[in-house]
N, C-alpha and C positions, 0 to 999 in steps of 0.2 A: 273852821269852814271858810271864813272870810280870808284867811291867809292863803288857802288853796286857790281861791278865786283870784287873788292878787298875783300869785305865782303864775297861774294860767294865762292871765292877760299880759303879764310881762313876757312870757314865752311866746305868745302870739306876736307881740311887738318885735321881738328879736327875729322871729322867723319871717315876718313881713318885710323886714329890711333885707333879707337874703333873696327875695323874689326879684327876678329879672323881668321887668315890665316892658312890653313892646313899645317901640317908638310910634309916633303919630302916623307916619307913612306905613309902617307894618300893620298897624291897626286898621287903617283905611283899606289897605290891600286885602287883608283877611276878611273884612266886612263885605267887600265886593265879591269875594269868592263864595262866601256863605249865601249872599243874596242870589247870585247866579245859580248856585246849586239848588236852592229852594225853588226858584222859578222853573228850572229844568225838571226837577222832581215833580212839582205840582202839575206841570203841563203833561208829563208822561202819565201820571196817575189819572189826570182828567181824561186823557184819550182812552186809557184802558177802561175807565169807568163808563164813558159813553159807549164804547164798543160793546162791553158786556151788557149794558142796559138794552142796546138794540138787539143783541143776540137773544136775550131773555124774552123781549117782546115778540120776536119772530117765533120762538119756541112755544110761547103761550098761545098764540093765535092758532 
């Protein structure tokens, strides 16, 4: 059992060396894309939520 765990972690180490990690500039660019997408999506969903809430209030009256 212990030998299998050692082999597993050795394989993980070998595979981790094959990973192509992004540069700092690529990481910062991707982060800004994600932040922008989240802000746009949250604004859109907020507008939809407020609109539906007002429609429901009008229907309930």
